[in-house]
C-alpha positions as CSV (number, residue, x, y, z in Angstrom):
1,M,0.0,0.0,0.0
2,A,1.4,3.4,-0.9
3,L,0.3,6.3,1.2
4,V,-1.7,9.3,0.2
5,S,0.4,12.5,0.0
6,R,-1.5,15.7,-0.6
7,P,-0.5,19.2,0.3
8,G,-2.0,20.2,3.6
9,Q,-3.4,16.7,4.4
10,I,-2.0,14.3,7.0
11,V,-1.8,10.8,5.7
12,T,-3.7,8.2,7.7
13,P,-3.9,4.4,7.3
14,R,-6.4,2.8,5.0
15,C,-6.5,5.6,2.5
16,E,-6.6,5.3,-1.2
17,E,-3.3,4.5,-2.9
18,V,-1.1,6.9,-4.8
19,I,2.5,6.8,-5.9
20,V,5.1,8.6,-3.9
21,H,7.0,10.9,-6.3
22,P,10.6,9.9,-7.3
23,A,12.0,12.9,-5.4
24,P,9.4,13.8,-2.8
25,S,9.5,17.1,-1.2
26,R,10.6,17.5,2.4
27,A,7.0,18.1,3.3
28,E,6.0,14.8,1.8
29,W,8.7,13.1,3.8
30,E,7.1,14.7,6.9
31,R,3.6,13.6,6.1
32,L,4.8,10.0,5.5
33,A,6.6,10.1,8.9
34,D,3.5,11.4,10.5
35,S,1.3,8.6,9.0
36,M,3.8,5.9,10.1
37,L,3.9,7.2,13.6
38,L,0.1,7.5,13.9
39,A,-0.3,4.0,12.5
40,V,1.5,2.3,15.4
41,R,-0.5,4.1,18.2
42,P,-3.4,1.5,18.2
43,W,-0.8,-1.2,19.1
44,A,0.6,0.6,22.1
45,T,-0.1,-0.2,25.8
46,D,-2.3,2.3,27.6
47,T,0.8,3.9,29.1
48,H,2.5,4.1,25.6
49,A,5.6,2.4,27.2
50,L,5.5,-0.6,24.9
51,I,4.2,-1.0,21.3
52,H,3.2,-4.6,20.5
53,L,3.0,-4.7,16.8
54,P,1.4,-7.8,15.2
55,G,3.7,-10.5,13.8
56,P,6.0,-13.3,14.9
57,V,7.8,-12.9,18.2
58,S,11.6,-12.5,18.0
59,G,14.1,-14.7,19.9
60,S,14.2,-12.0,22.6
61,G,10.5,-12.4,23.4
62,R,7.4,-10.2,23.4
63,W,8.5,-7.9,26.2
64,S,11.7,-7.0,24.2
65,D,9.7,-6.6,21.0
66,G,7.4,-4.1,22.7
67,L,10.4,-2.0,23.8
68,E,11.7,-2.2,20.2
69,G,8.3,-0.9,19.0
70,Y,8.6,2.1,21.3
71,A,12.3,2.9,20.7
72,R,12.5,2.6,17.0
73,T,9.4,4.6,16.3
74,F,10.6,7.2,18.9
75,L,13.7,7.7,16.8
76,L,11.5,8.5,13.8
77,A,9.5,10.9,16.0
78,A,12.8,12.5,17.0
79,F,13.9,13.2,13.5
80,R,10.4,14.6,12.7
81,L,10.4,16.9,15.8
82,A,14.0,18.0,15.6
83,G,13.7,18.8,11.9
84,A,10.6,20.9,12.6
85,S,12.2,22.8,15.5
86,G,9.7,21.3,17.9
87,D,6.5,22.1,15.8
88,D,4.4,19.2,16.9
89,P,0.8,19.2,15.6
90,H,0.3,15.5,16.5
91,R,1.8,15.9,20.0
92,F,4.4,13.3,19.4
93,A,6.6,14.7,22.2
94,E,3.8,14.4,24.7
95,W,2.9,10.9,23.6
96,Y,6.4,9.5,23.7
97,A,7.2,11.4,27.0
98,Q,4.3,9.6,28.6
99,G,5.6,6.2,27.4
100,L,9.1,7.0,28.6
101,A,7.9,8.0,32.1
102,A,5.9,4.7,32.3
103,G,8.8,2.6,30.8
104,V,11.3,3.7,33.5
105,D,8.8,3.5,36.4
106,P,9.8,0.3,38.2
107,A,6.3,-0.1,39.6
108,N,4.6,0.0,36.2
109,P,3.5,-3.4,34.8
110,D,4.5,-2.1,31.3
111,R,8.0,-1.0,32.4
112,W,10.9,-1.5,30.0
113,P,13.1,-4.6,30.5
114,R,16.5,-4.0,32.2
115,F,19.7,-4.9,30.4
116,G,20.2,-7.9,32.7
117,E,16.7,-9.1,31.8
118,C,17.0,-8.6,28.1
119,V,20.2,-8.0,26.2
120,Q,18.4,-6.6,23.2
121,A,17.3,-3.6,25.3
122,K,20.9,-2.3,24.9
123,V,20.2,-1.8,21.2
124,E,17.0,0.0,21.8
125,A,18.6,2.2,24.5
126,A,20.7,3.8,21.8
127,S,17.7,4.9,19.8
128,I,16.1,6.3,22.9
129,A,19.3,8.2,24.0
130,L,19.8,9.5,20.5
131,G,16.2,10.6,20.2
132,L,16.4,12.4,23.5
133,H,19.5,14.2,22.4
134,L,17.9,15.4,19.2
135,T,14.7,16.5,20.9
136,R,16.1,17.8,24.2
137,P,14.3,21.2,24.4
138,W,10.9,19.7,23.7
139,L,11.1,16.4,25.6
140,W,14.0,15.8,28.0
141,D,14.0,19.2,29.4
142,R,10.3,19.0,30.1
143,L,10.4,15.6,31.9
144,S,10.1,15.6,35.7
145,S,13.4,15.3,37.6
146,R,12.2,12.0,39.0
147,T,11.6,10.6,35.4
148,Q,14.9,12.0,34.2
149,Q,16.7,10.2,37.1
150,R,14.9,6.9,36.5
151,L,15.9,7.0,32.8
152,L,19.5,7.6,33.8
153,D,19.2,4.8,36.3
154,W,17.9,2.5,33.5
155,L,20.8,3.5,31.2
156,A,23.5,3.3,33.8
157,P,24.1,-0.5,33.8
158,M,25.2,-0.3,30.2
159,V,28.5,1.4,31.4
160,G,31.3,-1.1,31.3
161,D,28.9,-4.0,30.5
162,D,29.9,-6.7,28.1
163,M,28.9,-6.1,24.5
164,P,29.2,-8.0,21.2
165,Q,32.4,-6.9,19.4
166,N,30.6,-5.2,16.5
167,N,28.4,-2.2,15.9
168,W,26.9,-2.8,19.4
169,L,29.9,-1.0,20.9
170,W,28.4,2.2,19.5
171,F,25.1,1.6,21.4
172,R,27.0,1.8,24.6
173,A,29.0,4.8,23.4
174,V,26.0,6.8,22.2
175,T,24.0,6.1,25.4
176,G,27.0,7.1,27.5
177,A,27.6,10.3,25.5
178,F,24.0,11.4,26.0
179,A,24.1,10.5,29.7
180,R,27.2,12.5,30.2
181,T,25.4,15.6,28.9
182,V,22.6,15.3,31.4
183,G,24.6,14.2,34.5
184,G,24.3,10.4,34.0
185,A,26.8,7.6,34.2
186,W,29.4,7.2,31.5
187,S,32.9,5.8,30.9
188,Q,35.8,7.1,28.9
189,D,37.0,3.5,28.5
190,D,33.7,2.7,26.8
191,F,34.2,5.6,24.4
192,D,37.9,4.6,23.7
193,H,37.0,1.0,23.1
194,A,34.4,1.9,20.5
195,I,36.8,4.3,18.8
196,E,39.8,2.0,18.8
197,S,37.7,-1.0,17.6
198,T,36.2,1.0,14.8
199,D,39.7,1.9,13.6
200,R,40.6,-1.8,13.5
201,W,37.4,-2.6,11.6
202,H,38.1,0.0,9.0
203,A,39.2,-2.0,6.0
204,G,40.2,1.0,3.8
205,E,38.5,3.4,1.4
206,G,35.7,4.1,3.9
207,W,34.5,0.5,4.2
208,Y,33.9,-1.0,7.6
209,S,33.7,-4.7,8.5
210,D,31.0,-5.0,11.2
211,G,33.4,-6.5,13.7
212,L,36.0,-9.1,12.7
213,A,35.4,-12.8,11.8
214,G,38.4,-14.9,12.9
215,G,40.4,-11.6,13.1
216,A,39.7,-10.8,9.5
217,H,37.6,-8.2,7.7
218,R,34.8,-10.4,6.4
219,N,31.6,-8.8,7.7
220,F,30.5,-6.5,4.9
221,D,26.9,-5.5,4.5
222,H,24.6,-2.6,5.0
223,Y,25.8,-2.2,8.7
224,S,28.8,-0.5,7.2
225,G,26.5,2.4,6.4
226,W,23.5,2.4,8.7
227,A,25.6,1.7,11.8
228,M,29.3,2.2,11.4
229,H,29.0,5.5,9.6
230,F,25.8,6.6,11.4
231,Y,26.6,6.4,15.1
232,P,30.2,7.7,15.2
233,L,29.4,11.1,13.7
234,L,26.3,11.5,15.9
235,F,28.5,10.5,18.9
236,C,30.9,13.3,17.9
237,E,28.0,15.7,17.6
238,I,26.9,14.9,21.1
239,T,30.4,15.0,22.6
240,G,31.6,18.0,20.5
241,D,34.8,16.1,19.4
242,D,35.4,17.9,16.1
243,R,38.9,16.4,15.6
244,L,37.5,12.8,15.8
245,A,34.6,13.8,13.6
246,E,37.0,14.8,10.9
247,R,38.4,11.3,10.8
248,Y,34.9,9.9,10.4
249,R,33.9,12.5,7.8
250,N,36.9,11.6,5.6
251,R,35.9,7.9,5.7
252,L,32.3,8.6,5.0
253,R,33.2,10.7,1.9
254,L,35.0,7.7,0.5
255,Y,32.3,5.3,1.4
256,L,29.5,7.4,-0.2
257,A,31.4,7.6,-3.5
258,D,31.1,3.8,-3.7
259,Y,27.6,3.7,-2.1
260,A,26.1,5.8,-4.9
261,R,27.2,3.2,-7.4
262,L,25.5,0.4,-5.5
263,I,22.0,1.9,-5.9
264,G,20.0,0.7,-8.9
265,G,18.1,2.9,-11.3
266,N,14.9,1.5,-9.7
267,G,15.9,3.0,-6.4
268,S,16.7,-0.3,-4.8
269,P,19.8,-0.9,-2.7
270,L,21.9,-4.0,-3.0
271,I,19.9,-7.1,-1.8
272,Q,22.7,-8.5,0.2
273,G,23.4,-9.1,3.9
274,R,21.4,-9.5,7.1
275,S,18.6,-7.4,8.5
276,L,17.3,-6.6,5.0
277,T,13.9,-5.9,6.5
278,Y,15.3,-2.5,7.6
279,R,14.9,-1.5,4.0
280,F,15.4,2.3,3.5
281,A,17.6,2.5,6.7
282,V,20.2,2.2,3.9
283,L,19.7,5.9,3.4
284,A,21.1,6.7,6.9
285,P,24.8,7.4,5.8
286,L,23.5,9.5,2.9
287,W,21.7,11.9,5.2
288,I,24.4,11.9,7.8
289,G,26.9,12.8,5.1
290,A,24.9,15.8,4.1
291,R,24.3,16.9,7.7
292,H,28.0,16.7,8.6
293,D,29.6,18.0,5.3
294,A,30.9,14.5,4.7
295,T,29.6,13.7,1.2
296,P,31.1,13.9,-2.3
297,L,27.7,13.7,-3.8
298,P,25.9,16.7,-5.3
299,P,22.9,17.7,-3.1
300,G,20.4,17.0,-5.8
301,Q,21.8,13.5,-6.2
302,T,21.4,12.9,-2.5
303,R,17.7,13.9,-2.7
304,R,17.2,11.8,-5.8
305,I,18.7,8.6,-4.2
306,G,16.5,9.2,-1.2
307,G,13.3,9.8,-3.3
308,L,13.8,6.9,-5.6
309,M,14.5,4.5,-2.7
310,L,11.4,5.6,-0.8
311,D,9.4,5.3,-3.9
312,H,10.8,1.8,-4.6
313,F,9.8,0.4,-1.2
314,M,6.5,2.2,-0.6
315,N,5.1,1.2,-4.0
316,A,6.3,-2.4,-3.6
317,G,4.2,-3.0,-0.5
318,A,6.5,-2.3,2.3
319,V,3.6,-0.8,4.3
320,D,0.5,-3.0,4.8
321,D,-3.2,-2.0,4.8
322,D,-2.9,-0.9,8.5
323,G,0.0,1.5,7.6
324,L,2.6,-0.7,9.3
325,L,6.0,-1.7,8.0
326,T,6.1,-5.5,7.5
327,L,8.8,-8.1,8.0
328,G,10.0,-8.5,4.5
329,W,11.8,-6.7,1.7
330,H,9.0,-5.5,-0.6
331,A,5.8,-7.0,0.9
332,R,5.7,-9.4,3.8
333,F,8.3,-12.2,3.5
334,P,8.9,-14.0,6.8
335,R,11.9,-16.0,5.5
336,I,14.0,-12.9,5.4
337,R,14.0,-12.8,9.2
338,Q,16.9,-13.5,11.5
339,A,16.4,-14.9,15.0
340,Y,16.6,-11.4,16.4
341,S,13.9,-10.1,14.1
342,G,10.5,-9.2,15.6
343,P,7.4,-7.3,14.4
344,A,8.9,-3.9,15.3
345,S,12.3,-4.7,13.8
346,P,11.5,-3.1,10.4
347,Y,11.3,0.3,12.1
348,W,15.1,0.5,12.1
349,A,14.0,2.0,8.7
350,S,13.4,5.1,10.8
351,K,17.0,6.0,10.1
352,G,16.0,6.5,6.5
353,F,14.2,9.6,7.7
354,A,17.3,11.3,9.1
355,G,17.1,13.6,6.1
356,L,14.4,15.5,8.1
357,L,17.3,16.8,10.3
358,L,18.3,19.0,7.2
359,P,16.3,22.2,7.3
360,P,13.9,23.1,4.5
361,D,16.4,25.6,3.0
362,H,19.2,23.1,2.9
363,E,20.5,22.6,-0.6
364,V,19.6,18.9,-0.5
365,W,16.0,20.0,-0.6
366,T,16.4,22.9,-3.0
367,A,19.0,22.0,-5.6
368,P,18.0,20.5,-8.9
369,E,17.9,16.8,-9.1
370,V,21.1,15.0,-10.3
371,P,20.8,11.5,-11.8
372,L,22.3,8.5,-10.1
373,P,25.6,7.2,-11.4
374,V,23.8,4.2,-13.0
375,E,21.5,6.6,-14.8
376,Q,24.4,8.5,-16.3
377,E,26.8,5.8,-17.5
378,D,27.9,2.2,-17.6
379,Y,30.6,1.3,-15.1
380,E,32.7,-1.5,-13.7
381,I,34.6,-0.9,-10.5
382,S,36.5,-3.0,-8.0
383,L,35.9,-2.6,-4.3
384,P,38.9,-4.2,-2.6
385,A,37.7,-4.0,1.0
386,P,34.7,-6.4,0.6
387,G,36.2,-8.1,-2.4
388,W,33.5,-7.1,-4.8
389,T,33.4,-6.3,-8.5
390,V,30.6,-4.0,-9.4
391,S,28.9,-3.5,-12.8
392,G,26.2,-1.0,-13.5
393,T,24.4,-0.6,-16.8
394,R,22.6,2.6,-17.8
395,S,20.2,1.0,-20.2
396,D,18.4,-1.0,-17.6
397,G,19.6,0.6,-14.3
398,V,20.8,-2.8,-13.0
399,V,23.7,-2.9,-10.6
400,R,25.4,-6.3,-10.1
401,V,28.0,-7.3,-7.6
402,L,30.3,-10.3,-7.9
403,N,31.5,-11.5,-4.5
404,H,34.8,-13.2,-4.2
405,G,36.0,-11.6,-0.9
406,S,33.7,-11.9,2.1
407,D,31.1,-14.1,3.6
408,H,30.6,-13.0,7.3
409,I,32.2,-16.1,8.8
410,D,35.5,-17.1,10.5
411,P,37.8,-18.3,7.7
412,A,38.9,-21.2,9.9
413,E,35.3,-22.4,10.5
414,L,33.3,-24.7,8.1
415,A,29.9,-23.2,7.9
416,T,26.6,-23.5,6.1
417,D,25.8,-21.0,3.4
418,D,23.8,-18.0,4.4
419,P,22.1,-16.9,1.2
420,A,22.6,-13.2,2.1
421,Y,26.4,-13.6,2.2
422,A,27.6,-16.8,0.4
423,R,26.3,-16.3,-3.1
424,I,28.7,-15.4,-5.9
425,A,26.5,-12.6,-7.2
426,Y,24.1,-10.0,-5.8
427,S,22.0,-7.3,-7.4
428,T,19.6,-4.4,-7.0
429,H,17.1,-6.1,-9.3
430,A,17.4,-9.7,-8.3
431,A,17.3,-11.3,-4.9
432,P,18.9,-14.5,-3.6
433,E,16.8,-17.5,-3.0
434,M,16.4,-18.1,0.8
435,T,17.5,-21.8,0.3
436,P,20.6,-23.9,0.4
437,P,23.0,-23.2,-2.5
438,L,21.1,-22.9,-5.8
439,D,21.1,-19.5,-7.6
440,S,24.3,-17.5,-8.2
441,S,26.4,-20.5,-7.3
442,A,29.1,-22.9,-8.5
443,T,28.9,-26.1,-6.5
444,L,29.0,-29.8,-6.6
445,V,25.8,-31.9,-6.4
446,D,26.0,-35.5,-5.0
447,S,23.9,-38.5,-6.0
448,D,21.2,-37.5,-3.5
449,G,20.9,-34.1,-5.2
450,R,22.4,-32.2,-2.3
451,A,24.6,-29.3,-3.1
452,A,28.0,-28.5,-1.4
453,H,28.3,-25.3,0.6
454,R,30.8,-22.5,0.0
455,R,31.6,-20.8,3.4
456,P,34.3,-20.0,4.2
457,L,35.6,-18.8,0.9
458,Q,39.2,-17.9,0.4
459,A,39.9,-14.7,-1.7
460,L,42.7,-15.4,-4.1
461,G,42.6,-12.1,-5.9
462,P,40.2,-9.7,-7.6
463,G,37.3,-11.8,-8.9
464,V,38.8,-15.2,-7.9
465,S,38.0,-17.3,-4.8
466,R,38.3,-20.9,-3.6
467,S,36.4,-23.0,-1.2
468,R,36.4,-26.6,0.2
469,A,33.2,-28.4,-0.9
470,H,31.4,-29.6,2.2
471,W,28.0,-31.1,2.9
472,P,26.4,-30.2,6.3
473,A,24.0,-32.6,7.9
474,D,22.0,-29.6,9.0
475,E,21.7,-26.9,6.3
476,S,20.1,-24.2,8.5
477,W,22.0,-21.0,8.5
478,N,22.7,-17.8,10.4
479,P,25.0,-14.9,9.7
480,F,27.3,-15.4,12.7
481,H,28.1,-19.1,12.9
482,S,27.0,-22.5,11.7
483,P,24.7,-24.9,13.5
484,E,26.1,-27.6,15.7
485,T,26.3,-30.2,12.9
486,T,28.7,-32.6,11.1
487,Y,30.2,-32.1,7.6
488,R,31.3,-34.4,4.9
489,L,34.3,-33.0,3.0
490,G,34.8,-33.0,-0.7
491,P,37.3,-31.4,-3.2
492,W,38.4,-27.8,-3.8
493,I,36.4,-25.6,-6.0
494,T,38.1,-22.5,-7.6
495,V,35.8,-19.9,-9.1
496,A,36.7,-16.9,-11.2
497,S,34.4,-14.2,-12.6
498,V,34.9,-11.5,-15.1
499,I,32.1,-9.2,-16.1
500,H,31.4,-6.9,-19.0
501,G,28.2,-4.9,-18.9
502,A,25.3,-7.3,-18.1
503,T,27.2,-10.5,-18.6
504,E,29.6,-12.4,-16.4
505,V,31.8,-15.2,-17.5
506,R,32.0,-17.7,-14.6
507,L,35.0,-20.1,-14.7
508,V,35.1,-23.1,-12.4
509,R,37.8,-25.7,-11.7
510,V,37.5,-28.6,-9.3
511,D,40.7,-30.1,-7.7
512,E,41.3,-33.2,-5.7
513,A,41.7,-32.7,-1.9
514,D,43.2,-34.7,0.9
515,E,41.0,-36.3,3.6
516,C,37.7,-36.3,1.6
517,T,34.9,-37.8,3.7
518,H,32.3,-37.6,1.0
519,P,33.2,-40.3,-1.6
520,G,31.2,-38.8,-4.5
521,P,30.4,-39.0,-7.3
522,W,29.6,-35.4,-8.0
523,R,28.3,-33.3,-10.9
524,L,29.2,-29.7,-11.2
525,R,26.3,-27.3,-11.1
526,I,26.2,-23.6,-11.9
527,G,23.2,-21.5,-10.9
528,G,22.3,-18.2,-12.6
529,W,20.2,-15.3,-11.4
530,A,16.9,-15.9,-9.7
531,T,14.1,-13.7,-11.2
532,V,10.4,-13.4,-10.6
533,P,7.7,-13.2,-13.3
534,G,7.0,-9.7,-14.5
535,S,10.4,-8.3,-13.6
536,G,11.2,-7.4,-17.1
537,L,14.6,-8.9,-16.7
538,H,16.4,-11.5,-18.8
539,S,18.2,-14.1,-16.7
540,L,20.2,-16.3,-19.0
541,L,22.8,-19.0,-18.3
542,I,24.7,-20.3,-21.4
543,D,27.3,-23.1,-21.5
544,L,30.7,-22.0,-22.7
545,A,32.7,-25.1,-21.7
546,G,31.7,-28.5,-20.4
547,L,28.2,-27.9,-19.1
548,D,25.9,-29.9,-21.3
549,V,22.7,-30.2,-19.2
550,T,20.2,-27.2,-19.0
551,E,17.5,-27.0,-16.4
552,T,15.2,-24.4,-14.8
553,A,14.6,-24.6,-11.1
554,V,11.4,-23.1,-9.8
555,G,11.2,-21.6,-6.3
556,K,7.9,-21.1,-4.3
557,D,7.8,-18.6,-1.5
558,S,11.6,-18.6,-1.4
559,N,12.4,-15.2,-2.9
560,P,11.9,-11.8,-1.3
561,L,10.7,-10.3,-4.6
562,G,7.8,-12.6,-5.4
563,P,6.0,-15.9,-4.6
564,V,7.4,-17.7,-7.6
565,S,10.9,-17.5,-8.9
566,E,12.9,-19.1,-11.7
567,I,16.6,-20.0,-11.7
568,P,18.5,-21.2,-14.8
569,V,20.8,-24.1,-14.0
570,L,23.7,-25.8,-15.9
571,L,25.2,-29.1,-15.0
572,T,27.8,-31.5,-16.3
573,D,26.4,-34.5,-18.1
574,G,28.5,-36.9,-16.0
575,D,30.9,-36.8,-13.1
576,V,33.0,-33.7,-12.8
577,E,36.6,-34.0,-14.0
578,Y,39.4,-32.8,-11.7
579,G,41.6,-30.1,-13.2
580,R,39.3,-29.2,-16.1
581,I,38.1,-25.6,-16.5
582,Y,34.3,-25.3,-17.0
583,A,32.7,-22.0,-18.0
584,A,29.3,-20.3,-18.4
585,A,28.0,-17.0,-19.5
586,V,25.7,-15.6,-16.7
587,H,23.5,-12.7,-17.8
588,L,21.1,-10.4,-16.0
589,G,19.7,-7.4,-17.9
590,G,16.8,-5.6,-19.4
591,S,17.8,-7.0,-22.9
592,P,18.7,-10.6,-23.9
593,L,22.2,-11.6,-24.5
594,E,22.9,-11.0,-28.2
595,A,26.4,-12.4,-28.7
596,L,28.6,-14.7,-26.7
597,P,32.3,-14.2,-25.7
598,E,34.9,-16.6,-26.9
599,L,37.3,-18.4,-24.6
600,D,40.9,-19.5,-25.0
601,I,41.5,-22.0,-22.2
602,T,44.9,-23.2,-21.1
603,V,45.8,-25.1,-17.9
604,D,45.6,-22.1,-15.5
605,V,44.7,-19.1,-17.6
606,V,41.7,-18.2,-19.6
607,D,41.4,-15.4,-22.2
608,V,37.9,-14.0,-22.5
609,R,37.3,-12.3,-25.9
610,W,34.2,-10.2,-25.8
611,P,32.2,-9.4,-29.0
612,D,33.3,-5.7,-28.9
613,G,37.0,-6.7,-29.0
614,R,37.8,-6.4,-25.4
615,V,40.0,-9.2,-24.0
616,D,40.2,-10.1,-20.3
617,R,42.9,-12.6,-19.1
618,V,41.8,-14.5,-16.0
619,A,44.3,-16.6,-13.9
620,M,43.0,-19.7,-12.2
621,P,45.7,-20.3,-9.5
622,P,46.6,-23.9,-8.8
623,V,45.7,-25.5,-5.4
């Protein structure tokens, strides 16, 4: 359901549908924020302390989910209030102040869980602290001294407490920074730990790994933007540390130069990584860059990216008939959840409204629109930090990423494949199947039809990776670790990719390995892009060397973009041959593949001759 957006009219749920304009005005963003905030009110407790939205309960439980409903929508209200300099026709400040007072009242049955009772409360505390900082004149300063002290008492146990070694360190730092400004508990050690860890996690060129996996930079996803670039600059804003802020501004400028090339012409961000149900939270670093003079993008391009992305999600069903954000990517899609995802988790998307902190006369809102990079030209770029090769094509607006560098797992740990991290290719226009290895893969299939898993991959160079084929008894996945299960080991699989426009040439070689516990036999299988009917895309997979069997796999309720999906598949006719290089053309675009490249294959090197005369030489390193 898209939301009505008319001058002078507040949008309410269950209205007729209209399309949000590609570059909505700031007033339209405000009206949409208002409608989203009003839509959650019927689900709040009488005291407003908890908001129990409908949907499956997270692993943290219903109590935690209710706090999440309050905290994440409060952050949206804070952006709305701060950007309007306190002008508050819907009395959001009063409504959330009532909930805050009840939430920190130890005698209230609807009180908020303490950190010792619910670890997830630490995440939500950061949203509350940040919201209170942004709205201090209209909310914090008007709370009673008793409520203020109770809130500080609720936050205090965060100081020095154990935290996961990833973006969570900034939840502790941000809450401590706010508490310091109002006489609460804080720790310089907590601040220093977040700052020093963030420096270690910086992998270069503005890219952050969200913590380390086995001591390595392997955790690349949208958390680099909506957490690792979001919180540090706001922390500096609270503490007034301009010198530290300059360090983060320089990194954000580098990151945003790449970020803009990862947005499709349809307004979609890359469909990769965990927490995809946060949707347009991806816009957070864009707005923070504009707010802190930390962006290389023209102001009109910033507005256009924001508008296209909002349009993309709102018109694809992100909001249901009750005006609520659903667990999904476009419409409701439960299989996109992680264990920590609850019915209020999608409201992390509130960060996508941080642009409201920019005043109406800011040039982001007034400058002429500037097209996205993919609307201006074709490009192919390498991103060394995550180990990605990026191709964008102007004719169809599709952005594709070839992943041979990161998979969010300890490189010393055999793991099951998380579809959001372990696939060879990701896009703005096609989504991974939420299944064991199938689409965008190069794997071995045993006689029972079970596919080998890829994680952990070994990056061998730009566009080249290797993995040990392994078959887990339990194929369930999670971003952080594998299930407690057993594995059967197979041979080594080396994969190389080279891309030109909309077409990738995928090269695969299988090599014998010691201590195999899976006796085989195996067939090599390559999976192409998964697409849904009506997408207007051409997903093609064509044999170039040794893959004689063509099939089409059909997915049902396994793809975030639609209830039915199709995946082209190629297989060897018989058992895979050790040492042989197999090859396929993998195409995703708005037009069909008109001409195939030619290959010159030797033992460890392949020359790819494209129809336009370009030649790419690809090395396939020996085991």
